[in-house]
C-alpha positions as CSV (number, residue, x, y, z in Angstrom):
1,X,-5.8,198.4,55.4
2,X,-3.3,195.7,56.9
3,X,-0.3,197.9,57.1
4,X,-2.8,200.0,59.5
5,X,-3.2,197.1,61.2
6,X,0.0,196.4,61.4
7,X,1.2,199.7,63.0
8,X,-1.6,199.5,65.5
9,X,-0.1,196.1,66.9
10,X,3.5,197.1,66.8
11,X,2.2,200.1,68.7
12,X,0.0,198.7,71.3
13,X,3.3,195.6,71.9
14,X,5.7,198.3,72.2
15,X,3.7,200.4,74.9
16,X,2.4,197.6,76.7
17,X,6.4,196.3,76.9
18,X,7.7,200.5,77.7
19,X,5.1,200.1,80.8
20,X,5.9,196.9,81.6
21,X,10.1,197.6,81.8
22,X,8.8,201.1,83.6
23,X,6.6,199.5,85.8
24,X,9.3,196.8,86.7
25,X,11.9,199.6,87.1
26,X,10.1,201.8,89.5
27,X,9.6,198.2,91.7
28,X,12.9,197.8,92.4
29,X,13.9,200.7,92.8
30,X,11.2,201.0,94.8
31,X,11.9,198.7,97.0
32,X,15.5,198.7,97.2
33,X,17.2,201.9,98.7
34,X,20.6,203.2,98.3
35,X,22.0,202.3,102.1
36,X,24.9,205.2,102.9
37,X,26.5,204.0,105.9
38,X,28.4,207.1,107.8
39,X,31.2,206.5,109.7
40,X,31.9,209.1,112.5
41,X,35.5,208.5,113.7
42,X,35.7,209.4,117.5
43,X,37.6,212.7,118.5
44,X,41.4,211.5,119.2
45,X,42.3,213.3,122.3
46,X,44.7,215.8,122.4
47,X,48.7,214.9,122.2
48,X,50.0,215.8,125.2
49,X,52.9,218.1,125.1
50,X,56.2,216.3,125.8
51,X,58.3,217.4,128.1
52,X,62.2,217.8,126.4
53,X,64.4,217.7,129.3
54,X,66.1,220.8,129.8
55,X,70.2,220.6,128.5
56,X,71.9,220.8,131.7
57,X,75.5,223.2,131.0
58,X,78.3,221.2,131.3
59,X,79.8,221.3,134.9
60,X,83.3,223.0,134.9
61,X,85.7,221.2,136.9
62,X,88.2,222.8,138.9
63,X,91.6,222.0,139.7
64,X,93.5,223.6,143.0
65,X,96.6,225.1,142.6
66,X,98.0,223.2,145.8
67,X,97.2,220.1,148.2
68,X,99.1,220.0,151.2
69,X,98.5,217.7,154.0
70,X,99.0,218.2,157.9
71,X,98.4,216.7,161.2
72,X,98.2,218.3,164.4
73,X,97.3,216.1,167.8
74,X,96.9,213.7,165.7
75,X,94.4,214.8,163.6
76,X,94.9,214.6,160.0
77,X,94.2,217.2,157.1
78,X,94.3,217.7,153.5
79,X,93.8,221.3,152.4
80,X,92.9,222.2,148.9
81,X,93.6,225.5,148.0
82,X,91.5,227.3,144.3
83,X,92.0,230.2,142.7
84,X,89.1,231.2,141.3
85,X,88.0,234.3,139.0
86,X,84.6,237.1,138.9
87,X,82.9,234.3,136.3
88,X,83.7,231.7,138.2
89,X,81.4,230.3,140.8
90,X,82.9,228.0,144.9
91,X,79.8,226.0,143.7
92,X,81.3,223.7,141.9
93,X,84.6,222.9,144.2
94,X,84.5,219.8,145.0
95,X,83.3,218.3,148.2
96,X,82.9,214.6,147.6
97,X,84.5,212.9,150.6
98,X,87.8,210.4,149.9
99,X,90.1,208.2,151.1
100,X,93.6,208.5,150.5
101,X,96.3,205.7,152.5
102,X,93.5,203.9,154.3
103,X,92.6,207.1,155.8
104,X,88.6,208.8,154.3
105,X,88.3,212.5,154.9
106,X,85.5,214.7,155.1
107,X,84.6,218.2,154.2
108,X,85.0,220.6,157.0
109,X,85.3,223.9,155.7
110,X,85.4,226.2,153.1
111,X,87.6,229.7,154.0
112,X,87.2,232.4,151.3
113,X,90.3,235.0,150.9
114,X,89.6,238.1,148.4
115,X,92.5,239.6,146.8
116,X,92.4,243.7,145.6
117,X,94.3,246.0,144.5
118,X,93.4,250.1,143.8
119,X,94.7,251.6,140.8
120,X,95.2,255.5,140.7
121,X,96.1,257.9,138.3
122,X,95.5,261.9,137.8
123,X,92.6,263.6,135.8
124,X,91.9,266.8,135.0
125,X,88.5,267.7,133.8
126,X,87.4,271.1,132.3
127,X,84.3,272.7,133.1
128,X,82.5,275.7,131.5
129,X,79.9,278.3,132.5
130,X,78.3,281.2,131.2
131,X,79.1,284.4,133.4
132,X,77.8,288.3,133.2
133,X,81.5,289.4,134.1
134,X,84.8,289.2,133.0
135,X,86.5,290.2,136.5
136,X,87.9,287.3,137.5
137,X,87.1,288.0,141.5
138,X,83.5,288.2,140.8
139,X,83.8,285.0,138.3
140,X,85.6,282.1,141.3
141,X,82.6,283.1,143.3
142,X,80.1,281.2,140.6
143,X,83.0,277.9,140.1
144,X,82.4,275.4,142.9
145,X,85.9,274.5,144.7
146,X,85.3,271.7,144.4
147,X,83.6,268.9,142.3
148,X,83.2,265.1,142.3
149,X,84.3,263.3,139.4
150,X,83.3,259.3,137.8
151,X,85.0,258.2,134.4
152,X,83.0,255.7,132.5
153,X,85.9,253.2,133.1
154,X,84.8,252.9,136.9
155,X,87.1,255.5,137.9
156,X,86.0,258.2,140.6
157,X,87.7,260.6,143.2
158,X,86.9,264.5,143.9
159,X,88.7,267.1,141.3
160,X,89.8,270.6,142.9
161,X,89.5,273.9,141.0
162,X,92.7,275.3,139.1
163,X,92.5,279.2,140.0
164,X,95.2,279.9,137.3
165,X,93.5,277.8,134.4
166,X,90.0,280.5,133.8
167,X,89.6,282.0,131.1
168,X,87.2,284.6,130.2
169,X,85.9,284.6,126.3
170,X,83.1,287.3,125.1
171,X,80.3,284.8,124.1
172,X,78.0,287.4,122.3
173,X,77.9,291.6,120.8
174,X,75.2,293.3,119.7
175,X,75.3,296.8,118.7
176,X,73.2,299.7,120.1
177,X,72.7,303.7,119.4
178,X,73.5,306.2,122.2
179,X,72.9,310.2,122.9
180,X,76.7,311.9,122.2
181,X,76.6,316.0,123.7
182,X,78.7,318.9,124.3
183,X,78.6,321.8,126.0
184,X,80.0,325.2,124.0
185,X,80.1,328.7,125.9
186,X,79.7,331.7,123.5
187,X,80.2,335.3,125.5
188,X,79.8,338.9,125.0
189,X,77.8,338.4,122.4
190,X,75.5,341.7,121.8
191,X,72.3,340.2,122.1
192,X,70.7,337.4,122.7
193,X,69.8,336.1,118.8
194,X,70.7,332.7,118.2
195,X,71.8,333.7,114.1
196,X,75.2,334.2,116.6
197,X,75.5,331.1,117.8
198,X,76.9,328.2,115.6
199,X,74.8,325.8,114.0
200,X,77.1,322.7,114.3
201,X,80.3,321.8,115.8
202,X,83.0,319.0,115.5
203,X,84.0,317.0,118.5
204,X,85.5,313.2,118.6
205,X,85.9,313.5,115.0
206,X,81.4,313.8,115.2
207,X,79.2,316.9,113.6
208,X,77.3,317.7,116.4
209,X,73.3,319.8,116.2
210,X,72.4,322.5,118.7
211,X,70.6,321.2,120.7
212,X,69.1,323.9,123.1
213,X,70.6,327.0,124.3
214,X,70.8,329.0,128.0
215,X,71.5,332.9,127.5
216,X,72.9,334.6,130.7
217,X,73.0,338.6,130.8
218,X,75.9,341.5,132.2
219,X,74.6,344.5,132.5
220,X,75.2,347.7,134.0
221,X,73.5,350.3,136.4
222,X,72.0,353.6,134.3
223,X,70.3,355.9,136.8
224,X,70.0,352.8,138.9
225,X,68.8,351.1,136.5
226,X,70.0,347.4,135.2
227,X,70.1,347.6,131.5
228,X,71.9,344.3,129.5
229,X,75.5,345.6,128.6
230,X,76.3,341.7,126.5
231,X,75.2,338.4,126.5
232,X,76.7,334.7,127.0
233,X,75.1,331.9,125.0
234,X,75.7,328.9,126.9
235,X,74.8,325.9,124.2
236,X,74.3,322.3,124.1
237,X,75.1,320.1,121.1
238,X,74.0,316.4,120.6
239,X,74.4,313.8,118.2
240,X,73.4,310.3,117.9
241,X,76.5,307.3,117.3
242,X,76.3,303.7,117.5
243,X,78.7,301.2,119.4
244,X,79.0,297.4,120.0
245,X,77.9,296.0,123.3
246,X,79.0,292.4,124.9
247,X,76.1,290.8,125.6
248,X,77.5,288.3,127.7
249,X,81.3,285.8,129.0
250,X,81.7,282.1,128.8
251,X,84.1,281.0,131.5
252,X,86.0,277.7,131.5
253,X,88.3,276.7,134.4
254,X,89.9,272.9,135.5
255,X,89.4,270.5,138.4
256,X,92.7,268.9,139.2
257,X,92.8,265.6,141.1
258,X,93.6,262.1,141.9
259,X,90.8,258.9,141.1
260,X,90.9,255.4,142.0
261,X,89.2,252.3,141.2
262,X,89.3,249.0,143.3
263,X,90.3,246.2,140.6
264,X,89.1,243.4,142.0
265,X,91.6,240.1,141.7
266,X,90.8,235.6,141.7
267,X,89.8,235.2,144.9
268,X,91.3,232.2,147.0
269,X,88.8,229.2,148.4
270,X,90.6,227.0,150.8
271,X,88.7,223.7,151.2
272,X,90.1,221.6,154.8
273,X,89.5,217.6,154.9
274,X,89.7,215.9,157.9
275,X,90.8,212.7,157.8
276,X,88.7,209.6,160.2
277,X,89.8,206.6,161.7
278,X,90.3,203.8,159.0
279,X,87.9,201.2,160.9
280,X,85.1,202.7,163.2
281,X,84.3,205.6,161.0
282,X,84.8,203.9,157.5
283,X,81.4,201.9,158.4
284,X,79.8,205.2,159.6
285,X,81.1,206.7,156.0
286,X,79.6,204.1,154.4
287,X,76.5,203.9,155.6
288,X,75.9,207.5,155.2
289,X,76.6,207.2,151.5
290,X,74.1,204.3,151.4
291,X,71.7,206.7,152.8
292,X,72.4,209.7,150.5
293,X,72.1,207.4,147.9
294,X,68.6,205.7,148.8
295,X,67.2,209.4,149.4
296,X,68.5,210.5,146.1
297,X,66.4,207.7,144.6
298,X,63.1,208.9,142.7
299,X,60.2,206.6,143.1
300,X,59.3,205.3,140.0
301,X,56.3,206.6,138.4
302,X,53.3,204.5,137.4
303,X,52.1,205.0,134.0
304,X,48.6,205.4,133.5
305,X,46.6,203.3,130.5
306,X,43.3,204.9,128.8
307,X,40.7,203.0,128.2
308,X,40.6,202.3,124.3
309,X,37.9,200.4,123.7
310,X,34.6,201.5,121.7
311,X,32.2,202.1,123.9
312,X,28.5,199.5,123.0
313,X,26.5,202.8,122.7
314,X,28.4,204.3,120.3
315,X,28.3,201.3,118.2
316,X,25.0,201.3,118.7
317,X,25.0,204.7,117.0
318,X,26.8,203.4,114.1
319,X,25.0,201.0,113.6
320,X,21.2,203.1,113.1
321,X,23.0,205.5,110.6
322,X,23.1,202.6,108.8
323,X,19.7,202.5,107.0
324,X,19.9,199.6,104.2
325,X,22.6,197.5,102.1
326,X,21.9,197.3,98.2
327,X,24.4,195.1,96.0
328,X,26.3,198.2,93.8
329,X,24.8,196.2,90.3
330,X,21.0,195.7,91.7
331,X,21.2,199.5,91.4
332,X,23.0,199.6,88.0
333,X,20.2,196.7,86.3
334,X,17.7,198.9,87.7
335,X,18.9,202.2,86.2
336,X,19.5,200.7,83.2
337,X,15.6,199.6,82.8
338,X,14.2,202.8,83.3
339,X,16.8,204.5,80.7
340,X,15.9,201.4,78.4
341,X,12.2,201.6,78.9
342,X,12.3,205.7,78.3
343,X,14.3,205.1,75.1
344,X,11.5,202.3,73.5
345,X,8.8,204.6,74.0
346,X,10.5,207.7,72.7
347,X,11.7,205.8,69.3
348,X,8.0,204.4,69.1
349,X,6.2,208.0,69.4
350,X,8.7,209.5,66.9
351,X,7.9,206.3,64.5
352,X,4.1,207.1,64.9
353,X,4.6,210.6,64.1
354,X,6.3,209.3,61.3
355,X,4.1,207.1,60.0
356,X,0.7,209.3,60.8
357,X,2.3,212.3,58.7
358,X,2.9,209.3,55.7
359,X,-0.5,208.4,55.7
360,X,-1.7,212.1,55.9
361,X,0.2,213.0,52.9
362,X,-0.5,210.4,50.9
363,X,-4.9,210.5,51.8
364,X,-4.0,214.4,50.7
365,X,-2.5,213.6,47.5
366,X,-5.4,211.3,46.1
367,X,-7.4,213.9,46.8
368,X,-6.3,216.0,45.3
369,X,-6.0,213.6,41.6
370,X,-9.9,212.6,42.2
371,X,-10.8,216.1,41.9
372,X,-8.9,216.5,38.8
373,X,-10.3,213.7,36.8
374,X,-13.3,213.9,34.2
375,X,-16.7,212.1,35.4
376,X,-18.4,208.7,33.6
377,X,-21.4,206.5,33.8
378,X,-20.3,203.0,34.3
379,X,-23.0,199.7,34.6
380,X,-26.3,202.0,34.2
381,X,-25.1,205.3,35.8
382,X,-22.9,205.0,38.1
383,X,-20.1,207.6,38.2
384,X,-16.6,206.2,38.7
385,X,-13.4,208.1,38.3
């Protein structure tokens, strides 16, 4: 009985301790919420594409082929001559004013003088056409007396027909059948009987067959009556033969003549600079250059700065998103208490099951043992085992 009382006492203590741990852990968990802070980053303003400055091709330098000075009626001039090719632009001819010998010169005119030559050569062009006849007189009528010609390399001109170059050749043939006929006359026949006439004849190496007969009568008068004396047979013989027939002709002819092309040479540009007086005109020239410099200056662009400060409304929104803050150590302690109480409860439940099973088995064995022993009287009539 003492063991049962001790077991019951331990069971009550373990259950009470486990229940207290569970309640304590649950209260801590309920009163302390895990805080999750969500920080929403402010979307960045898309960067504006940086415009790369276009790389300007280098300005070609043009050098004059000749430079000379002139003076007429007290006006001094410096004349520069430039020779430019097809791929060179006159825009690169220097136009800036300059000083020489105490005199300042300004550009007044640019004169262009283009040089070109003509290249001529003889050319023969062959032309072919299809004709139905080979007669030269008929073929000439089908050919144009002259044609315009342009070559791939730019030469052009008018070419004239060369009649002596006309050639006509057979372009196609075919085989066809035709009928050959011949006529024979057989006079002085005694009767108009076809057995007296040959059925075939040889003509031109071909064998001809009898086709038709035309009888003629020769006679005399007997007792005033016309009586045939003899007969003449006019016989036609025919046969089928084949021959080759020309279906068409190919005529070729040549056109000859001179063709030419304009060849562009280099172009001469003459730049004329006129001198001005060294005193009064110098001041004007300096002022004009200053005005040009001022006009060419571009205004300095002011940079626009953007306000990057965070708005108070954004901060309040972020503060609302923060629920509560909790220490990570306290959260781990609460979880540990829950796990510990659960483990103790499980261990005590298993221990109770084992002890209960032990007493149940012991009682069963004892009851079985008592039923097998003989009964004896003790103390005046009571039975004991």
